[in-house]
Every structure is written in C-alpha cells, then in structure tokens.
N, C-alpha and C positions, 0 to 999 in steps of 0.2 A: 736611692734604691728602696728605701723604706716605703715611699709613696707607691711605687709599682706593686709591692707586695700587698699593701692594704687594698689597692684597687682590684687586685686579683682575688682576694678573699671576698670582697663585696660582690664581684661578678659570680663567683662560685655560689655564694649564698643566694643571689638572685636566681640562678639556674635551679638550685634546689627548691626554692619557693615556687617557682613556675611549675616544676615537675610535680610537686605535692599538690598544687592547686588543680592541675589537669587531672591527676589521679582522683582527687576528691570529687571533682566535677563529673568524671566518668562514673564513679560509684553512685553519686546522687542521681544522675540521669537513669542509670540501670535500675535503681530502687523505685523511682517514680514510674518508669515504664512497667515494671513488674506489678506495682500497686494498681495502675490503671487496667492492666490486663486482667487482674483478679476481679476488679469491679465489673468489667464486661462479662466475665464468667458468672458472677453472682447474678447479674441482670438476666442472663440467659437461663440460669437455674430457676429464678423467680418466675419467668415467663412459662417455663415448662411446668412448674408447680401449679400455676394458675390454670393452665390448660388441663392438667390432670384433674384438678379439683372440679372444673366445669364438666369434664367427661364423667367423673364419678357422680356428680350431682344429677346429670341426665339419666344415667343408668340406674342408680340406687333410688332416685325419686320417681322413676318411670315417667319422665317428662318428655315432651316434644321439643321444648326450648328451654335453655338455661341462660338467663340474663342476670348475673349475680348482684348487680347494684340496683337498688330501687330509688336511690337519690344520689345525684352527682353534683358537687359544688365546685364551680370554677369561676374565676374572674374573667373579665372581658379580655379577649386576646389570648387566653390560656387554652391549653389542649391537654388531653389525656387519652390513653389507650384503653379501650373497652374490649373484653374478651367475651364472646357469646358462643353458645353451643346449640347445635341442632341435631336431633335424633329422628331418623326415619322409622316411624311406627307403621308404615304402610306395607302391604305385601309386594309392592313393586318399587321401582326406582323413583326417587323423589327429585324432580327438577324444581329447584327453589331459588328465590331471590330474597335478600334482606331489604326491608323497607322501614323507614321511620315516618310516622304521620304525626304532625302537630295536632294537639287536642285543644289546649287552652293556655292562657298566659295571664298572670296577675303581677302587675308592676310592684316594685319594692315600695313605692309611695303609698300603696294600698288603694289607689284609685281603680276605677272600672277597667278590667282587663279585656281580653278578647282573643282574637286569633293571631297567628303569626306564621311566617314561612321560614323554612330551613334550607331552601334550595339556592337562594341568591342573596348573599354569598352562601356557599355550601358549608353546612355544619359537620357532616359526616363524610369521611373518606374511607373507601374500602377498595379492595382489589377485585371486586365482583366482576366476572366476565359479563359481556352484554347479554348472553343467553342464560345467565345464572349458573348456579352450581348443580351438580348431580351427586346424589347420595344413594347407595344401594340399600335395599331393604334391611332393616335391623341394624344399620350402621349409624355411627355418630361422628360429627365433625365439629371442630372448634375454629372460629374465625376471629381475627383481631380487627378492630375498627378504630379509627382516629376521630375523636370528637374535638373540634376546635370552635370556640365561641368567637364570632366576629367582634371586633372592637366597637362597632356601632350598635351592638345589641343592648337594649335597655336592661338594667338590673331588675331582677324579679324571679318569680317561680314559673317554670314552664313545664307543662305536662305533655309527654309524647307517648306514642304507642309504637313499640317495636313489633314488627310483623314479619313472619316468614310466609311468603306466598308460594302456593303450589302452581308453578307455571304450566303444568300438564293439563290443567282444567281452565275453563274460561273465567273471566273476571266476574261474570254474573253468577257463576256456580257458588253455592254456599260453602263448598270446601276449598275455595280459592285461598282464603286465609287459613293456612295450615296450623299456625300457632301465633299467639300474640302475648305481649306483656306490657303493661303501663309502667312508666318510670318518670321521675322528676329530675329536672335540671334547674339548680338554683344558681343564677348568675349574680355574682357579687359586684357591687358598684365600685 
C-alpha cells in the first residue's frame, strides 16, 4: 500500500509541474507577442517621423524635391527604404513621375569606371502608377522607394541622378525635368 501512495504523490507532482510549465509558457508567449507588437508600432512611428521631416524640409526650405540622403552605403544583395518628397510649386496640377538616371561608376579597385544600368535587374522599386502621380498646386507629398542592390553588382561608387519629371510637358521641353538631385550609392564588396 505504501508503493501506491508514493506513485500517487509522484503523479500529483508531475501534474503540478506540467500545469506550471504550461502557465509559464503562456506568459512567455504573451510577453514576446507584446514585445514584437511594440517593435512594429515603433517602426511605424519612425516612418511617420521621417515623412514629417521630409515634408518639413520641403516647406521650410522652399524646395521642389527633398531627397534626404546624399550617400547610401549597401552591400551586394542588401536593400533599404528611401523616403523622398515632392512639392508642387506650379500654379497648376503637377503630373509627375520619379526617375533614376545612372551617371557614372568607379569600381572599388580604382580602375577606370564608366557607365552602368539600373533597369535589369531593377535597383529601385516604387508603387508608381503607369501614368505617374498627380499633385495639386502648393501641395507636397512623400513617397517611399525600395533600393535593392543586385548581388552581381561590382563593388564601388555609383553616382545617380534622382529626377522628378513633369509629364504634362513634352520630353524636349526644358521644364520636363521638374526637379533633380544627385546622390551616391557605395556598394560594399
């Protein structure tokens, strides 16, 4: 009879341990879920702060375009989100597109550079509609772009021109490029 009582105590202890383990697991999962939820909120707050900073830069600096970074450093295969702003300083609606034009390239080895292309594979990803964006007079807008460096890209320094084109005028018109800004992309090997 003593053996039955001892095995009953062991069974009760095992049940208590399992209940405590499940409770701690539930509390741990709840803590982790709450922690990741707060990280997502912080990421959203940072994005809103960047957008507000770009809008403030456009308005206070009386600029047509705000491209906050002049140099971006990324490794092959890496990506980053860029936030750009456009302000319509025309008296009419601005129909515009965002465009990136390669200017020059200097390899990390220091040898003679040259031209390069960013279309195939695509370096920049936007949600740009086929006919471009529309912006009312005196209004400003902020857009996010994704820059991804293809893995086959040689290490070095790349100069690009960020352009906002006015789609309401012809390509030959001197006002076709509404605003532009040069910037560097340093691809690390």
